[in-house]
VEXSEZA-400859 format. One record per residue (C-alpha): residue number from 0; chain; x, z, y. Coordinates in Angstrom, 2 decimals. Each point is the difference from the previous one (the first is absolute). Layout:
VEXSEZA-400859
   i ch    east      up   north
 NUM  A       X       Z       Y
...
***
This chain:
VEXSEZA-400859
   i ch    east      up   north
   0  A   -1.91  -22.18   23.41
   1  A   -2.18   -0.66    3.38
   2  A   -2.04    2.74    1.92
   3  A   -3.75   -0.89   -0.14
   4  A   -1.32    2.14    2.78
   5  A    0.59    2.39    2.40
   6  A   -2.13    2.23    2.71
   7  A    0.62    3.28    2.18
   8  A   -1.97    2.15    1.51
   9  A    0.87    2.71    2.52
  10  A   -1.06    4.19    0.13
  11  A    0.73    1.31    3.01
  12  A    0.47    3.82   -1.05
  13  A   -1.17    1.43    3.33
  14  A   -3.59   -1.50   -0.66
  15  A   -0.24    1.95   -3.34
  16  A    0.15    3.32    1.88
  17  A   -2.98   -1.20    2.47
  18  A   -2.69    1.21   -1.73
  19  A    1.56    3.28   -0.95
  20  A    0.72    0.35    4.05
  21  A   -3.75   -0.63    0.32
  22  A   -0.86    2.79   -1.71
  23  A    2.26    2.62    0.99
  24  A    0.43   -0.80    3.68
  25  A   -2.24    3.16    0.66
  26  A    1.59    2.35   -2.16
  27  A    2.91    1.85    2.21
  28  A    2.11    0.40   -2.95
  29  A    1.00   -3.79   -0.77
  30  A    1.60    0.19    3.50
  31  A    3.52   -0.97   -1.32
  32  A   -1.21   -1.90   -2.70
  33  A   -1.13   -2.51    2.70
  34  A    2.93   -0.28    1.99
  35  A    2.08   -0.34   -2.91
  36  A   -1.38   -3.32   -1.01
  37  A   -0.97   -1.63    2.84
  38  A    3.00   -1.67    0.65
  39  A    0.10   -1.15   -4.04
  40  A    0.21   -3.85    0.40
  41  A    1.05   -0.98   -3.71
  42  A   -1.22   -2.97   -1.38
  43  A    0.70   -0.89   -4.01
  44  A   -0.60   -3.86   -1.02
  45  A   -0.95   -0.68   -3.29
  46  A    0.69   -2.98   -1.37
  47  A   -0.31   -1.59   -3.84
  48  A    1.18   -2.99   -1.38
  49  A    0.00   -1.70   -3.53
  50  A    3.29   -1.62   -1.91
  51  A    0.64   -1.97   -3.15
  52  A    1.80    1.67   -3.30
  53  A    1.57   -1.58   -2.26
  54  A    0.24    0.68   -3.79
  55  A    1.61   -1.24   -3.42
  56  A    0.06    1.72   -3.64
  57  A    3.20    0.88   -1.00
  58  A    1.57    1.44   -3.45
  59  A    0.43    3.66   -0.79
  60  A    2.36    0.22   -2.90
  61  A   -0.29    3.07   -0.45
  62  A   -1.09    3.99    1.47
  63  A    1.38    3.31   -0.12
  64  A   -1.28    1.00   -3.73
  65  A   -1.26    3.26    0.78
  66  A   -3.19    0.33    0.96
  67  A   -3.09    2.01   -0.31
  68  A   -1.78   -2.88   -2.50
  69  A    1.72   -0.10   -3.22
  70  A   -1.29   -3.04   -2.27
  71  A    0.41   -0.85   -3.38
  72  A   -1.30   -3.59   -1.59
  73  A   -0.20   -4.01    0.17
  74  A   -2.33   -1.93    1.57
  75  A   -0.56   -3.20    1.63
  76  A   -1.14   -0.98    3.87
  77  A   -3.43   -1.45   -0.59
  78  A    0.63   -1.69    3.29
  79  A    3.67   -1.09   -0.30
  80  A    0.30    0.06   -3.56
  81  A    3.15    1.79    0.55
  82  A    1.06    2.63   -3.20
  83  A    0.64    3.27    1.53
  84  A    1.75    2.95   -2.36
  85  A    0.73    3.55    0.89
  86  A    2.11    2.51   -1.92
  87  A    0.61    3.65    0.48
  88  A    3.12    2.34    0.32
  89  A   -0.67    3.38    0.48
  90  A    1.97    3.12   -0.06
  91  A   -1.26    3.84   -0.62
  92  A    0.31    2.47    2.24
  93  A    0.90    4.18   -0.51
  94  A   -0.96    2.23    2.38
  95  A    3.14    1.80    1.27
  96  A    1.01    3.21   -1.67
  97  A   -3.58    0.39   -1.92
  98  A    1.29   -0.13   -3.87
  99  A   -2.83   -0.85   -1.91
 100  A    0.42    2.88   -2.62
 101  A    2.50    3.17   -0.15
 102  A    2.61   -0.52   -2.70
 103  A   -0.88    3.14   -1.87
 104  A   -3.70   -1.42   -0.93
 105  A    1.01   -2.75   -2.12
 106  A    1.52    0.39   -3.04
 107  A    3.59   -1.90    0.31
 108  A   -0.79   -2.52   -3.10
 109  A   -2.90   -1.14    1.73
 110  A   -0.90   -3.73   -0.39
 111  A   -3.27   -2.09    1.98
 112  A   -2.82   -0.76   -2.15
 113  A    0.08   -3.48    2.13
 114  A    0.37   -1.29    3.39
 115  A   -1.07   -2.98    1.93
 116  A   -0.28   -1.56    3.15
 117  A   -4.04   -0.30    1.47
 118  A   -0.52   -2.30    3.38
 119  A   -3.07    0.53    1.02
 120  A   -2.40   -2.88    1.58
 121  A   -2.06    0.77    3.16
 122  A   -1.19   -3.50    0.34
 123  A    0.59   -3.75   -0.86
 124  A   -0.18   -3.90    0.58
 125  A   -1.87   -1.90   -2.44
 126  A   -1.15    0.14   -3.48
 127  A    0.57    3.63   -1.23
 128  A   -1.11   -1.05   -3.71
 129  A    3.39   -2.36    0.12
 130  A    2.60    0.46   -2.26
 131  A    3.18    0.65    1.33
 132  A    3.72    0.70   -1.61
 133  A    2.70    2.25    1.92
 134  A    3.16    1.34   -1.10
 135  A    1.66    3.37    1.26
 136  A    3.81   -0.03    0.52
 137  A    2.06    3.04    0.40
 138  A    1.97   -0.26    2.66
 139  A    3.97    0.23    0.54
 140  A    1.34    3.49    0.39
 141  A    2.85   -1.07    1.37
 142  A   -1.16   -2.44    2.98
 143  A   -3.15    1.54    0.98
 144  A   -2.41   -0.65    2.94
 145  A    1.39    2.21    2.90
 146  A   -1.82    1.45    2.88
 147  A    0.71   -0.92    3.27
 148  A    0.74   -3.92   -1.22
 149  A   -2.75   -2.70    0.74
 150  A   -0.90   -1.84   -2.74
 151  A   -2.05   -3.43    0.31
 152  A   -2.63   -1.43   -2.24
 153  A    2.12   -2.58   -1.67
 154  A    2.39    2.98   -1.30
 155  A   -0.16   -1.42   -3.54
 156  A    1.53    3.20   -1.83
 157  A    0.97   -2.07   -3.24
 158  A    2.24   -2.05    1.60
 159  A    1.50    2.51    2.57
 160  A    0.78    2.53   -2.63
 161  A   -2.79    3.03    0.31
 162  A   -1.19   -0.89   -3.59
 163  A    2.01    2.22   -2.86
 164  A    0.71   -3.15   -2.22
 165  A   -0.26    2.21   -3.19
 166  A   -2.45    2.19    1.29
 167  A   -3.82    0.81   -0.91
 168  A   -2.02   -3.20   -0.26
 169  A   -3.67    0.53   -0.41
 170  A   -2.52   -2.95   -0.08
 171  A   -3.65    0.87    0.94
 172  A   -3.35   -2.47   -0.31
 173  A   -2.83    1.51    2.04
 174  A   -2.84   -0.47    2.08
 175  A   -0.90    1.62    3.19
 176  A   -3.40    0.92   -1.93
 177  A    0.60    1.26   -2.80
 178  A   -1.79   -2.54   -2.76
 179  A   -0.39    3.02   -2.37
 180  A   -2.32    2.12    2.36
 181  A   -3.75   -0.96   -0.08
 182  A   -1.29   -1.91    3.32
 183  A   -1.93    2.65    1.21
 184  A    3.34    2.31   -0.14
 185  A    1.98   -2.29    2.00
 186  A   -2.52   -0.45    2.93
 187  A   -0.20    4.01    0.66
 188  A    1.13    0.86    3.35
 189  A    2.90    2.13   -1.43
 190  A    1.18   -2.29   -2.78
 191  A    3.75    0.35    0.11
 192  A    1.89   -3.30   -0.49
 193  A    3.79    0.38   -0.81
 194  A    2.44   -1.55   -1.93
 195  A    1.90    1.75   -2.56
 196  A    4.00   -0.62   -1.32
 197  A    0.80    2.49   -3.05
 198  A    3.42    1.45   -0.18
 199  A    0.17    1.19   -3.30
 200  A    2.46   -1.84   -1.50
 201  A    3.70    0.58   -0.95
 202  A    1.88    0.71    3.23
 203  A    3.92   -0.11    0.48
 204  A    1.63    1.70    3.08
 205  A    1.15   -2.34    2.67
 206  A    2.87    1.92    0.85
 207  A    1.09    0.97   -3.84
 208  A   -0.85   -2.91   -2.63
 209  A    0.67    2.49   -2.47
 210  A   -3.16    2.06    1.08
 211  A   -3.33   -0.65   -1.33
 212  A   -3.03    1.87    0.30
 213  A   -3.45   -0.47   -1.99
 214  A   -1.48   -1.33    3.41
 215  A    0.23   -0.61    3.49
 216  A   -1.80    3.59    0.67
 217  A    3.01    2.03   -2.08
 218  A    2.45   -1.70    1.94
 219  A   -1.87    1.37    2.93
 220  A   -0.15    3.36   -1.08
 221  A    3.43    0.02   -1.62
 222  A    1.50   -0.73    3.41
 223  A   -2.03    2.58    1.72
 224  A    1.28    2.50   -2.58
 225  A    3.69   -1.26    0.57
 226  A    0.04    0.87    3.81
 227  A   -3.20    0.70    1.65
 228  A    1.34   -1.60    3.19
 229  A   -0.64   -3.41   -1.37
 230  A   -3.12    0.77    1.39
 231  A    0.61    1.90    2.80
 232  A   -1.15   -3.31    2.27
 233  A   -0.98   -3.39   -0.07
 234  A    3.83   -1.12    0.76
 235  A    1.02    2.19   -3.02
 236  A   -2.49   -1.18   -2.29
 237  A    0.29   -4.04    0.94
 238  A    3.70    0.30   -0.38
 239  A    0.52    1.83   -2.79
 240  A   -2.94   -0.32   -2.13
 241  A   -2.87   -2.57    0.76
 242  A    1.05   -2.74    2.45
 243  A   -4.04   -1.22   -0.35
 244  A   -1.51   -2.94   -1.69
 245  A   -0.25   -3.81    0.64
 246  A   -3.72   -1.42   -1.08
 247  A    0.08   -4.06   -0.46
 248  A   -2.71   -1.72   -0.30
 249  A    0.31   -2.46   -3.57
 250  A   -2.84   -2.19    0.20
 251  A   -4.25   -0.14    0.90
 252  A   -1.32   -1.29    2.97
 253  A   -2.70    1.21    1.74
 254  A   -0.05    3.54    1.07
 255  A    2.02    2.20    2.96
 256  A   -0.21    3.61   -0.94
 257  A    1.25    2.31    3.43
 258  A    1.28    3.03   -1.33
 259  A   -0.48    3.07    1.97
 260  A    2.21    2.27   -2.03
 261  A    2.03    0.42   -2.97
 262  A    1.54    2.86   -2.19
 263  A    2.24    0.74   -2.73
 264  A   -1.86    2.61   -2.72
 265  A    2.36    2.20   -2.13
 266  A   -2.54    1.81   -2.76
 267  A    2.08    2.84   -1.78
 268  A   -0.61    3.09   -1.67
 269  A    0.18    3.19    2.52
 270  A    1.75    2.89   -0.84
 271  A   -0.30    1.11   -3.47
 272  A   -3.87   -0.10   -0.55
 273  A    0.22   -3.22   -0.34
 274  A   -2.30   -0.67    2.76
 275  A   -0.15   -3.85    0.72
 276  A    0.76   -0.53    3.99
 277  A    0.31   -3.26    2.40
 278  A    2.71    0.04    2.40
 279  A   -0.68   -2.92    2.43
 280  A    2.87   -1.83    2.17
 281  A   -1.73   -1.96    2.55
 282  A    1.13   -3.24    2.21
 283  A   -0.62    1.04    3.77
 284  A    1.06   -1.74    3.48
 285  A    3.06    2.58   -0.15
 286  A    2.05   -2.25   -2.49
 287  A   -0.13   -4.15   -0.31
 288  A   -3.27   -1.50   -0.88
 289  A    0.61   -3.88    0.44
 290  A   -1.97   -2.97   -0.94
 291  A    1.60   -3.17   -0.71
 292  A   -1.36   -3.11    0.89
 293  A    0.14   -3.56   -1.56
 294  A   -1.81   -2.76    1.36
 295  A    0.08   -3.93   -0.15
 296  A    1.95   -1.18    3.03
 297  A   -0.85   -3.84   -0.54
 298  A   -3.43    0.69    0.39
 299  A    0.75    2.35    3.26
 300  A    2.54   -2.62    1.52
 301  A   -3.01   -2.48   -0.21
 302  A   -2.27    2.13    1.81
 303  A    2.56    0.69    2.89
 304  A   -0.12   -3.98    0.34
 305  A   -3.68    0.09    1.20
 306  A   -0.22   -0.48    3.66
 307  A   -3.68    0.48    0.62
 308  A    0.07    3.91   -0.50
 309  A    2.43    2.76   -1.10
 310  A   -0.09    2.43   -2.38
 311  A    0.15    3.51   -1.27
 312  A    0.89    0.90   -3.73
 313  A    0.74    2.95   -1.55
 314  A    2.12    1.27   -1.73
 315  A    2.70   -1.47    1.49
 316  A   -0.40   -3.88    0.32
 317  A   -0.84   -0.91    3.76
 318  A   -0.58    1.72    3.38
 319  A   -0.96   -1.61    3.15
 320  A    1.87   -0.85    2.95
 321  A   -1.31   -0.12    3.71
 322  A    2.16   -0.97    3.18
 323  A   -1.11    1.91    2.50
 324  A   -0.18   -1.98    3.47
 325  A    2.27    2.84    1.65
 326  A    1.47   -1.87    3.00
 327  A   -3.57   -1.52    0.87
 328  A   -1.35    3.41    0.10
 329  A    2.60    1.50    1.94
 330  A    0.93   -2.32    2.18
 331  A   -1.60    0.56    3.87
 332  A   -0.93    3.35   -1.36
 333  A    2.96    2.23    0.17
 334  A   -1.68    2.45    2.49
 335  A   -3.58    0.41   -2.31
 336  A   -0.89    2.09   -2.36
 337  A   -1.29   -1.58   -2.97
 338  A   -3.10    1.94   -0.73
 339  A   -1.08   -2.01   -3.45
 340  A    1.69   -2.60   -2.07
 341  A   -2.04   -0.91   -2.92
 342  A    0.21   -1.96   -2.96
 343  A   -2.69   -1.10   -2.47
 344  A    1.19   -1.38   -3.57
 345  A   -3.14   -1.77   -1.48
 346  A   -0.07   -0.66   -3.60
 347  A   -1.54   -2.96   -1.70
 348  A   -1.76    0.46   -3.20
 349  A    1.84   -0.74   -3.27
 350  A   -2.90   -2.56   -1.59
 351  A    0.99    1.15   -3.15
 352  A   -2.80    1.46   -2.08
 353  A    1.21    2.59   -2.42
 354  A   -1.07    3.20   -0.40
 355  A    3.75    0.63   -0.24
 356  A    0.91   -1.20    3.02
 357  A    2.72    2.46    1.88
 358  A   -1.11    2.49    3.00
 359  A    0.73   -0.79    3.25
 360  A    3.16    2.27    1.10
 361  A   -1.56    3.39    1.53
 362  A    2.85    0.52    2.35
 363  A    2.28   -2.73    2.04
 364  A    3.20    1.65    1.86
 365  A    1.16   -2.02    2.51
 366  A    3.49    0.32    1.07
 367  A    3.21   -1.95    1.10
 368  A    1.35   -2.46   -2.66
 369  A    3.55    1.67    0.14
 370  A   -1.52    3.40   -0.74
 371  A   -2.01   -0.21   -3.32
 372  A    3.01    1.24   -2.28
 373  A    0.88    3.11    2.28
 374  A   -3.88    0.99    1.13
 375  A   -0.12    0.75   -3.83
 376  A    3.28    1.49   -1.00
 377  A   -0.18    2.44    2.71
 378  A   -3.59    1.07   -0.49
 379  A   -1.18   -1.11    2.97
 380  A   -3.69    0.06    1.02
 381  A   -1.92   -2.50    2.64
 382  A    0.38    1.17    3.45
 383  A   -1.76   -2.12    2.19
 384  A    2.70   -1.06    1.88
 385  A    2.29   -2.30   -2.60
 386  A   -2.24    0.40   -2.65
 387  A   -3.76    0.05   -0.85
 388  A   -2.29   -0.14   -2.70
 389  A   -3.41   -1.54    0.08
 390  A   -2.64    0.49   -2.83
 391  A   -2.27   -2.82   -1.37
 392  A   -3.61   -0.02    1.53
 393  A   -2.19   -2.12   -2.20
 394  A   -2.30   -0.41    3.21
 395  A    2.22   -2.19    1.61
 396  A    1.80   -0.96   -3.41
 397  A    3.43    0.49    1.73
 398  A    2.35    2.52    1.41
 399  A    0.27    1.16    3.52
 400  A    2.94    1.11    1.88
 401  A   -1.61    1.42    2.77
 402  A    3.06    0.69    2.55
 403  A    3.71   -1.22   -0.55
 404  A    0.84   -0.05    3.44
 405  A    2.44    2.52   -0.44
 406  A    1.80   -2.34   -2.75
 407  A   -0.21   -2.70    2.34
 408  A    1.65    1.65    3.00
 409  A    2.98    1.42   -2.42
 410  A    0.24   -3.44   -0.96
 411  A    0.77   -1.51    3.43
 412  A    1.92    2.90    0.86
 413  A    2.90   -0.96   -2.01
 414  A    0.20   -3.49    1.50
 415  A    2.70   -0.15    2.66
 416  A   -1.18   -1.02    3.67
 417  A    2.92   -3.04    0.18
 418  A   -1.38   -3.00   -1.22
 419  A    3.44   -1.08   -1.93
 420  A    0.05    3.56   -1.66
 421  A   -3.64   -0.08   -0.63
 422  A    0.61   -3.36   -1.88
 423  A    3.37    1.42   -1.72
 424  A   -2.26    3.18   -1.06
 425  A   -2.37   -2.28   -1.64
 426  A    2.33   -1.72   -1.85
 427  A    1.49    2.97   -1.53
 428  A   -3.45    1.82   -0.74
 429  A   -2.04   -3.15   -1.43
 430  A   -2.69    2.74   -0.75
 431  A   -0.45    1.59    3.13
 432  A   -3.32   -0.55    0.42
 433  A   -1.01   -0.34   -3.46
 434  A   -2.34    2.80   -2.16
 435  A   -1.44    0.48   -3.43
 436  A   -2.96    0.83   -1.17
 437  A    0.68    1.54   -3.82
 438  A   -2.80    2.34   -1.79
 439  A    0.52    3.34   -0.37
 440  A   -1.86    3.26   -1.34
 441  A   -0.18    2.18    3.07
 442  A   -0.94    3.54   -0.60
 443  A   -1.49    2.77    2.38
 444  A   -0.50    3.75    0.33
 445  A   -2.67    1.66    1.89
 446  A    1.32    2.61    2.63
 447  A   -2.39    1.89    2.25
 448  A   -2.86   -2.79   -1.02
 449  A    2.07   -2.58    0.73
 450  A    1.38   -2.79   -2.26
 451  A    4.01   -0.14    0.43
 452  A    2.09   -3.09   -1.70
 453  A    2.09    1.74   -2.19
 454  A    1.84   -2.42   -2.09
 455  A    0.61   -4.08    0.03
 456  A    1.07   -1.11   -3.51
 457  A    0.25   -3.67   -1.61
 458  A   -2.96   -1.01   -1.21
 459  A    0.49   -1.32   -4.09
 460  A   -3.64   -0.14   -0.97
 461  A   -1.59   -3.69   -0.89
 462  A   -1.11   -1.41    3.67
 463  A   -0.54   -3.01    1.90
 464  A   -1.01   -1.74    3.29
 465  A   -0.01   -3.12    1.41
 466  A    0.23    0.24    3.50
 467  A   -0.93   -2.47    2.93
 468  A    3.20   -1.84    1.88
 469  A    2.82   -1.70   -1.57
 470  A    2.05   -2.65    1.34
 471  A   -2.29   -2.56    0.62
 472  A   -2.66    2.08    1.12
 473  A    1.59    1.36    3.28
 474  A   -3.48    0.81    1.58
 475  A   -0.97    2.55   -2.73
 476  A    1.73    3.37    1.34
 477  A   -0.15    1.26    3.34
 478  A    0.93    2.88    1.68
 479  A   -2.09    1.63    3.09
 480  A    1.43    1.46    3.02
 481  A   -0.91    2.44    2.61
 482  A    2.17    0.96    2.66
 483  A   -0.40    2.31    3.07
 484  A    1.91    0.75    2.86
 485  A    0.00    2.30    3.34
 486  A    0.49   -0.98    3.26
 487  A    0.02    1.59    3.57
***
């Protein structure tokens, strides 16, 4: 990683005021100003340099399962042939102390007319007419997904005991575009794409097998009548009544649905006038919404071996690891300011002529390699000191991190000055100069007409990028640095 170029120039600060003095010399209000600057002899030295950055692809076995993107389906990556399956786990949120109906407005023997779970799809990848099959499982009320605990995309709820073995199991054959609707209906802007699971079969109480109900909705209503506090808040509802559902793909290939909302609906007769009412309970971010991702690890391992480039693959799969030339950048510049340290990650075209080619990630996150898990579990956002985001630019066909100077300086500060101690530090911290590039979803809020980054979550949508670099291509990535120093 050799320094490619270097130049410098000097700016005498007193000369910057020369024009001002000439224009104000006859003004009797500027005497103090003139005397205050005549002795300024500060000089700014500015220099720049370019260094090499090395990179390689690394395997990401799993990511935090909680994300703003929830997916359901099975697809094949046209670039690599890798199969990707996404399954869903969802709980339902009850608003604190917001009981759905006063007890005296319902007859005590009320039975639900129907009950079901609807998963609404706001977008999808692939062929919306593709026939798919999924099964909805009731989760285990004795082993629930707990708030405050971190779950990962390789969760495997069946293997880990989160599914009730004798509970609800409903299979559904579907397509995202309902084939029963006309083409003109499916093409309307407001067309509602959804997947519906019927819960109207006879149901057995998970905590008392001697109790059975006409359907799942009747069970829910009964639990409300027995003790309204079962619906007092989400915690009670999840631990006493409904721990949630797991939707697992069984077969079908070629479509991935992105689920933006889900609701558990109970239809019943309201009061004594027999008016049918629907009470929905929604799946929201206040409770667990997880995506389980299953990928072909054999193909992924082969891609990592490709040393002519690096990859970004989502959901899970591959990230790009950069080794920054921290010592080269900082040594000899301990008293300088790093005004700019810019890295551009250029993309190669994938070369696949397929209308279903995955899109490039919209945003990449750069952060220290050992901070990947803690960043997401702590709900952090990019702070432009230890972590940065960059959006894809079609003009540049890549991602530009405009100034990671603070990160470089922070990494260098950890190094001991003593040579022997420095080598020992590197031995104990082999990732000290390494950063990861991973795809994320960046959300922004607007305050006083300014867009402010408000959250960063793992991107679990289908995306891919092939980046310039790799072990056999060491000249592909550069970091350009601009320094400045004040002298007298």
